[in-house]
C-alpha positions as CSV (number, residue, x, y, z in Angstrom):
1,X,-54.7,-86.8,-16.5
2,X,-52.4,-85.6,-19.1
3,X,-55.0,-83.1,-20.2
4,X,-55.3,-81.8,-16.6
5,X,-51.5,-81.4,-16.4
6,X,-51.5,-79.6,-19.8
7,X,-54.2,-77.2,-18.6
8,X,-52.6,-76.4,-15.3
9,X,-49.2,-75.6,-17.1
10,X,-51.2,-73.3,-19.5
11,X,-52.7,-71.5,-16.5
12,X,-49.3,-71.2,-15.0
13,X,-47.7,-69.8,-18.0
14,X,-50.6,-67.4,-18.5
15,X,-50.2,-66.2,-14.8
16,X,-46.4,-65.7,-15.3
17,X,-47.1,-63.7,-18.5
18,X,-49.5,-61.6,-16.7
19,X,-47.1,-61.0,-13.8
20,X,-44.4,-60.1,-16.1
21,X,-46.5,-57.6,-17.9
22,X,-47.5,-56.1,-14.8
23,X,-44.1,-55.8,-13.3
24,X,-42.9,-54.3,-16.7
25,X,-45.8,-51.9,-16.6
26,X,-45.1,-51.0,-12.8
27,X,-41.4,-50.6,-13.6
28,X,-42.2,-48.5,-16.7
29,X,-44.5,-46.2,-14.5
30,X,-41.9,-45.9,-11.9
31,X,-39.0,-45.0,-14.1
32,X,-39.6,-41.2,-14.0
33,X,-40.0,-41.3,-10.2
34,X,-36.8,-43.3,-9.8
35,X,-34.9,-41.0,-12.3
36,X,-36.3,-38.0,-10.7
37,X,-35.2,-39.2,-7.2
38,X,-31.7,-39.8,-8.6
39,X,-31.7,-36.4,-10.3
40,X,-32.8,-34.6,-7.1
41,X,-30.1,-36.3,-5.1
42,X,-27.5,-35.3,-7.6
43,X,-28.9,-31.8,-7.8
44,X,-28.6,-31.3,-4.1
45,X,-25.2,-33.0,-4.0
46,X,-23.9,-30.7,-6.7
47,X,-25.5,-27.5,-4.9
48,X,-24.0,-28.6,-1.7
49,X,-20.5,-28.8,-3.2
50,X,-21.0,-25.4,-5.0
51,X,-22.3,-23.9,-1.8
52,X,-19.2,-25.1,0.2
53,X,-16.8,-23.8,-2.4
54,X,-18.7,-20.4,-2.5
55,X,-18.7,-20.0,1.1
56,X,-14.9,-20.6,1.3
57,X,-14.5,-18.0,-1.4
58,X,-16.7,-15.5,0.3
59,X,-14.9,-16.0,3.5
60,X,-11.5,-15.4,1.9
61,X,-12.8,-12.5,-0.1
62,X,-14.2,-10.7,2.8
63,X,-11.1,-11.3,5.0
64,X,-8.6,-10.2,2.3
65,X,-10.7,-7.2,1.4
66,X,-11.2,-6.0,5.0
67,X,-7.3,-5.9,5.3
68,X,-7.4,-3.6,2.3
69,X,-9.2,-1.0,4.5
70,X,-6.0,-0.5,6.4
71,X,-3.8,0.3,3.4
72,X,-3.0,3.8,2.3
73,X,-5.2,5.5,-0.2
74,X,-7.9,2.8,0.5
75,X,-11.4,3.7,-0.7
76,X,-14.6,1.7,-0.8
77,X,-14.6,1.6,-4.5
78,X,-10.9,0.1,-4.4
79,X,-12.0,-2.4,-1.8
80,X,-15.0,-3.4,-3.8
81,X,-12.9,-3.8,-6.9
82,X,-10.3,-5.9,-5.0
83,X,-13.1,-8.2,-3.8
84,X,-14.8,-8.6,-7.1
85,X,-11.4,-9.4,-8.8
86,X,-10.5,-12.1,-6.1
87,X,-13.8,-13.9,-6.4
88,X,-13.5,-13.7,-10.3
89,X,-10.1,-15.4,-10.0
90,X,-11.6,-18.3,-7.9
91,X,-15.1,-18.9,-9.3
92,X,-16.8,-18.5,-12.5
93,X,-20.5,-18.1,-13.2
94,X,-21.3,-16.4,-9.9
95,X,-22.6,-12.9,-9.1
96,X,-20.8,-10.8,-6.5
97,X,-22.1,-8.1,-4.3
98,X,-19.8,-6.1,-2.0
99,X,-20.8,-3.9,0.9
100,X,-18.1,-1.8,2.5
101,X,-18.5,0.1,5.5
102,X,-15.2,2.2,6.1
103,X,-16.3,3.6,9.4
104,X,-17.1,0.2,11.1
105,X,-14.2,-1.3,9.0
106,X,-16.3,-4.1,8.0
107,X,-16.7,-5.8,4.4
108,X,-19.6,-8.1,3.5
109,X,-19.3,-10.3,0.3
110,X,-22.4,-12.0,-1.0
111,X,-22.3,-14.6,-3.7
112,X,-25.1,-16.1,-5.7
113,X,-25.3,-18.8,-8.5
114,X,-27.6,-21.4,-10.0
115,X,-27.4,-25.2,-10.4
116,X,-29.3,-26.7,-13.4
117,X,-31.9,-29.3,-11.9
118,X,-31.4,-32.7,-13.5
119,X,-35.0,-33.8,-12.7
120,X,-36.3,-30.9,-14.5
121,X,-34.2,-31.6,-17.6
122,X,-35.3,-35.3,-17.5
123,X,-38.9,-34.2,-17.5
124,X,-38.2,-31.7,-20.4
125,X,-38.8,-28.6,-18.2
126,X,-36.3,-25.7,-17.6
127,X,-35.4,-24.7,-14.1
128,X,-32.4,-23.8,-11.7
129,X,-31.7,-24.3,-8.2
130,X,-30.4,-21.0,-6.5
131,X,-27.2,-21.2,-4.4
132,X,-25.9,-18.5,-2.1
133,X,-23.3,-17.7,0.3
134,X,-22.2,-14.6,2.3
135,X,-19.4,-13.5,4.7
136,X,-18.7,-10.4,6.7
137,X,-15.2,-9.6,7.9
138,X,-14.3,-6.9,10.3
139,X,-11.0,-5.2,11.4
140,X,-10.3,-5.1,15.0
141,X,-7.4,-4.1,17.4
142,X,-5.7,-1.9,14.8
143,X,-3.8,1.2,15.4
144,X,-3.9,4.6,13.5
145,X,-0.8,5.7,11.6
146,X,1.1,8.5,13.4
147,X,4.6,8.5,11.8
148,X,6.0,7.2,8.7
149,X,9.5,7.7,7.2
150,X,9.1,7.2,3.4
151,X,12.8,7.0,2.3
152,X,13.2,3.3,1.1
153,X,16.9,3.4,0.8
154,X,18.5,5.7,3.4
155,X,19.8,4.3,6.6
156,X,18.2,5.9,9.7
157,X,15.1,6.9,7.9
158,X,13.8,7.2,11.5
159,X,16.6,8.1,13.9
160,X,16.7,9.0,17.7
161,X,20.0,9.9,19.3
162,X,21.3,10.9,22.7
163,X,18.5,11.4,25.2
164,X,15.7,11.9,22.7
165,X,12.2,10.5,23.2
166,X,9.5,9.6,20.9
167,X,6.2,8.9,22.5
168,X,3.4,7.4,20.6
169,X,1.5,5.1,22.8
170,X,-1.6,4.7,20.9
171,X,-0.5,4.6,17.2
172,X,2.1,3.1,14.6
173,X,5.5,4.2,13.8
174,X,6.6,2.9,10.4
175,X,9.9,3.1,8.5
176,X,10.0,2.2,4.8
177,X,13.8,2.0,4.7
178,X,15.0,-1.4,3.6
179,X,18.5,-0.7,5.2
180,X,19.6,-3.0,7.9
181,X,19.4,0.3,10.1
182,X,16.1,1.5,8.6
183,X,15.1,2.7,12.1
184,X,17.5,3.5,14.9
185,X,17.5,4.5,18.6
186,X,20.9,5.1,20.0
187,X,22.6,6.2,23.3
188,X,19.8,6.8,25.9
189,X,17.1,7.6,23.3
190,X,13.7,5.6,23.6
191,X,11.0,5.3,21.1
192,X,7.7,4.1,22.7
193,X,4.7,3.3,20.4
194,X,1.8,1.0,20.1
195,X,3.4,-0.7,17.3
196,X,6.8,-0.2,15.5
197,X,7.5,-1.5,12.0
198,X,10.6,-1.4,9.8
199,X,11.0,-2.5,6.1
200,X,14.5,-3.2,6.8
201,X,16.2,-3.6,10.2
202,X,16.7,-1.9,13.5
203,X,19.6,-0.5,15.4
204,X,19.6,0.1,19.2
205,X,22.2,0.5,21.9
206,X,20.0,-1.6,24.3
207,X,16.7,-3.4,24.3
208,X,15.3,-0.5,26.3
209,X,15.7,1.8,23.3
210,X,12.4,0.4,21.7
211,X,9.0,-0.3,23.4
212,X,7.8,-2.7,22.0
213,X,10.5,-4.2,20.0
214,X,10.1,-3.3,16.2
215,X,8.9,-5.8,13.8
216,X,11.4,-5.9,10.8
217,X,11.2,-6.7,7.2
218,X,7.7,-5.3,7.0
219,X,6.3,-4.4,3.6
220,X,6.8,-1.0,2.2
221,X,3.9,1.2,2.9
222,X,2.7,3.5,0.1
223,X,2.7,7.2,0.8
224,X,-0.8,7.7,2.4
225,X,-1.2,11.1,1.2
226,X,0.4,10.7,-2.3
227,X,-3.0,11.5,-4.0
228,X,-3.6,14.7,-2.1
229,X,-3.8,17.8,-4.3
230,X,-1.3,20.6,-3.7
231,X,-2.9,24.0,-2.7
232,X,-2.9,26.7,-5.5
233,X,-0.4,29.6,-4.8
234,X,-1.6,32.4,-7.1
235,X,0.3,35.7,-7.5
236,X,2.5,37.2,-4.8
237,X,0.7,39.1,-2.0
238,X,3.8,39.9,0.1
239,X,7.4,40.1,-0.9
240,X,10.2,39.0,1.5
241,X,8.1,39.7,4.5
242,X,10.2,40.3,7.8
243,X,8.7,41.2,11.1
244,X,11.1,42.7,13.6
245,X,9.4,42.8,17.1
246,X,6.2,44.3,17.8
247,X,2.9,42.7,17.5
248,X,1.1,41.9,14.1
249,X,-1.7,39.7,12.6
250,X,-0.8,38.1,9.4
251,X,-3.4,37.3,6.6
252,X,-3.5,34.4,4.3
253,X,-1.8,34.6,1.0
254,X,1.4,34.0,-0.9
255,X,4.5,35.2,0.7
256,X,7.2,35.3,-2.0
257,X,10.8,35.4,-0.9
258,X,9.9,33.9,2.5
259,X,8.8,35.0,5.9
260,X,11.0,35.8,8.8
261,X,9.7,36.7,12.3
262,X,12.3,37.7,15.0
263,X,13.4,40.2,17.7
264,X,10.6,39.2,20.2
265,X,7.7,39.7,17.7
266,X,4.4,38.5,18.7
267,X,2.6,37.2,15.6
268,X,-0.8,35.7,15.0
269,X,-1.9,34.0,11.8
270,X,-5.3,34.6,10.7
271,X,-7.2,31.4,9.5
272,X,-6.5,30.4,5.9
273,X,-3.7,29.0,3.7
274,X,-0.2,30.7,3.9
275,X,2.1,29.9,0.8
276,X,5.8,30.5,1.7
277,X,7.3,30.5,-1.7
278,X,11.0,30.6,-2.8
279,X,12.3,31.7,0.6
280,X,12.7,30.4,4.2
281,X,10.0,30.4,7.0
282,X,11.9,31.3,10.1
283,X,10.7,32.2,13.7
284,X,13.4,33.1,16.0
285,X,14.7,35.6,18.5
286,X,12.3,34.8,21.3
287,X,9.3,35.4,19.0
288,X,5.9,33.9,19.4
289,X,3.8,32.5,16.6
290,X,0.1,31.4,17.1
291,X,-2.7,30.5,14.7
292,X,-5.8,28.4,14.6
293,X,-7.1,26.8,11.5
294,X,-4.0,27.6,9.4
295,X,-2.3,25.7,6.6
296,X,1.4,26.4,5.8
297,X,2.5,25.4,2.2
298,X,6.2,25.5,1.6
299,X,6.8,26.0,-2.2
300,X,9.9,26.3,-4.3
301,X,13.6,26.6,-3.7
302,X,14.9,27.5,-0.2
303,X,11.5,27.3,1.4
304,X,12.9,25.8,4.6
305,X,11.1,25.9,8.0
306,X,13.1,26.7,11.2
307,X,11.4,27.3,14.5
308,X,14.4,28.5,16.7
309,X,15.1,27.5,20.3
310,X,13.8,30.5,22.1
311,X,10.5,30.7,20.4
312,X,6.9,29.8,21.3
313,X,4.8,28.0,18.7
314,X,1.1,27.1,18.9
315,X,-0.7,26.1,15.5
316,X,-3.7,24.1,14.4
317,X,-4.6,22.9,10.9
318,X,-7.5,24.0,8.9
319,X,-11.0,22.4,9.5
320,X,-12.0,22.8,5.9
321,X,-10.6,24.0,2.4
322,X,-7.7,22.8,0.5
323,X,-5.5,22.2,3.3
324,X,-8.0,20.4,5.6
325,X,-6.1,18.5,8.3
326,X,-2.8,19.5,6.8
327,X,-0.8,21.9,9.2
328,X,2.4,22.0,7.1
329,X,2.8,20.7,3.4
330,X,6.3,20.9,1.9
331,X,6.0,20.9,-1.9
332,X,7.7,17.6,-3.0
333,X,8.6,19.1,-6.5
334,X,10.6,22.0,-4.9
335,X,12.4,20.1,-2.1
336,X,16.2,20.4,-2.5
337,X,19.0,20.7,-0.1
338,X,21.0,23.0,-2.4
339,X,20.5,26.0,-0.2
340,X,20.1,24.2,3.1
341,X,23.4,25.5,4.4
342,X,22.0,29.0,4.8
343,X,19.3,27.8,7.0
344,X,20.2,24.5,8.6
345,X,23.9,25.0,9.5
346,X,25.3,22.1,11.3
347,X,22.5,19.6,10.5
348,X,23.0,19.8,6.9
349,X,23.9,16.6,5.1
350,X,25.0,16.2,1.6
351,X,23.7,18.4,-1.1
352,X,21.7,15.4,-2.4
353,X,19.8,14.9,0.8
354,X,16.2,16.0,1.2
355,X,15.3,19.6,2.2
356,X,15.8,20.1,5.8
357,X,13.1,21.6,8.1
358,X,14.0,22.3,11.9
359,X,11.9,22.5,15.0
360,X,14.3,23.6,17.8
361,X,11.7,25.4,19.9
362,X,11.4,24.5,23.6
363,X,7.8,25.7,23.6
364,X,6.0,24.0,20.4
365,X,3.5,22.2,22.3
366,X,0.6,22.6,20.1
367,X,1.1,21.2,16.7
368,X,-2.3,20.0,15.8
369,X,-2.7,18.4,12.5
370,X,-0.6,16.6,9.9
371,X,2.8,17.5,8.9
372,X,3.4,16.3,5.3
373,X,7.0,16.5,4.0
374,X,7.3,13.5,1.4
375,X,10.7,14.7,0.3
376,X,11.8,16.6,3.3
377,X,13.9,15.8,6.3
378,X,12.4,16.9,9.6
379,X,14.8,17.6,12.4
380,X,13.6,18.1,15.9
381,X,16.4,19.0,18.5
382,X,14.7,20.8,21.7
383,X,14.9,20.3,25.5
384,X,11.2,20.2,26.2
385,X,8.2,18.2,24.9
386,X,7.1,18.8,21.4
387,X,3.4,18.4,20.3
388,X,2.3,17.0,23.6
389,X,-0.8,19.4,24.0
390,X,-2.1,18.4,20.6
391,X,-5.2,16.1,20.3
392,X,-3.4,14.5,17.4
393,X,-0.2,15.0,15.4
394,X,0.6,12.9,12.3
395,X,4.0,13.0,10.6
396,X,4.5,11.8,6.9
397,X,8.0,12.6,6.1
398,X,11.0,11.5,4.0
399,X,13.2,11.3,7.1
400,X,12.9,12.1,10.8
401,X,15.7,12.9,13.2
402,X,15.6,13.5,16.9
403,X,18.6,14.9,18.5
404,X,19.5,15.7,22.1
405,X,16.7,15.7,24.5
406,X,13.3,16.4,23.0
407,X,10.1,14.4,23.7
408,X,8.2,14.4,20.5
409,X,4.6,13.3,21.6
410,X,2.3,11.9,18.8
411,X,-1.1,11.7,20.3
412,X,-4.0,10.1,18.4
413,X,-7.1,11.4,20.1
414,X,-8.9,12.1,17.0
415,X,-12.3,12.6,18.9
416,X,-11.0,15.5,20.9
417,X,-10.4,17.8,18.0
418,X,-12.7,19.2,15.2
419,X,-9.6,19.2,12.8
420,X,-10.2,16.1,10.3
421,X,-7.7,13.4,9.9
422,X,-6.7,13.1,6.3
423,X,-7.9,10.0,4.7
424,X,-5.1,7.4,4.4
425,X,-3.8,7.4,8.0
426,X,-6.4,5.0,9.3
427,X,-5.8,1.8,11.3
428,X,-2.9,-0.5,10.6
429,X,-1.7,-3.8,12.1
430,X,-5.3,-4.9,12.5
431,X,-6.6,-8.4,12.5
432,X,-9.5,-9.2,10.2
433,X,-12.1,-11.9,11.4
434,X,-15.3,-13.3,10.0
435,X,-18.3,-12.0,12.1
436,X,-21.1,-14.2,10.6
C-alpha cells in the first residue's frame, strides 16, 4: 500500500513539473506577443495624443495666418513665414507646409511628424508611425479699405463739419489717431460706411453723425502703401507752366515750378505720369481738366494741389507703369506747410502741420484710383458730390477734413474698372473660420 501511494505521489509530482514547464514555455513564447500588444497600444496612444495636439496647432496657425491676409503690406511669403513661426513656437519635430491663396483669402496649414514604434524597438527593428494634421482657414465678410487717416497723434485725423457727408457704404473708414477725438463728425455732418474704426476715440454732435457707430481703441494700421516706390522725376521738361484760357493737351513729364490752369481753359492730360515739382498744381477760373490713365506726382516744396470751386475735374489713374492705380501721389519727403499760406489761405493751420491740398470743385465727380498723401492734409470743401461717378476711390492720407456741404463718395466697385487697386487695400474687419 505504501509503495502504491509513493508511486502515485511521484506521478503527480512529475505531472506538475511537466505542467509548470509547459506553462513557462507557453509564457515565454507569448512574451513577445504580449509586449508587442502593449507596445502597439502605447504607440497608438502616443500617436493619438500627438495628432490631437498637431490638429489644434494647425487650426490656430491657419486661423491666425488667414487674419494676416487683411493686414497692410501682406504677401503670401509673409503669411507663410508667420504660419511657420507660429507652428515652431508650439511644436518641435514637425514639418510644416503652408499654402496661401490671396485671391480666395484662404490659408492651408499641413503638419507631419513621426512616432517611434515601441513594438519595432522591442523586436530590434527600426520604424516610425507617420502622424499628420491639416486645416484650412478662410476670410469672409470683410470690407475693402477706402479711407485711412494715418496721423497717430493729431485730434480730428478724420473730421467732418457743418453739412458735410462722407458716404462709403461698402468699405472701411479708419483713423489711426489715438486722440480721444481721433475721428469726429460735428454739426449736421454724417459719416456712413460699411465699418468705421478709430485707434482713439470719437466725437459727434449726435448719434446720427455716424452710421454705424465707430469702433474705438482699434489697433493702429500700418500705412498700406508704405513700400510703394516713388516715381522717378528726371530733368525738367516744362518750367512754371501756365495756361490762360483756350484748349490744350498736356504731355507727361516733369513740370518744374508747378502747373497753373485758369481763365476758362479746357485742358486734357495725355496718358502718363506728370511730376509737379517745386511749385503748385492749381486749376481755377472756370477751367476744365480731364485725363484718362494719368498719374500726378507732387514733389518738392510748395507742390500743393488746389482744384478751385468753379472748375470741372475728371481724372482716372494709370492701368500700368510706375503709378499703376495711383491717381495722386504726394511725395512724403517734400511735404511741408511752410508755403501753404500762398495756396491754402484760410485753411492753413500751424506751420508744422502737414502740407495742405484742396478740392473745392463742385464738379469733381470722377476721381478714379488711389489718392496717396501720407504726409498731406486733404481738405474737401464743395457743395456737390465728389468722386461719386468713380468705380472706386481710395484715400490714404495723413489727415482728411470735410467742410461745409460736400458729399465725398468712396465707391469700391473694383470689378467695374480696369484700373488696378494697389496691393494693401484688401479686406479688413473680416472673420476667419476653419473650412475643413
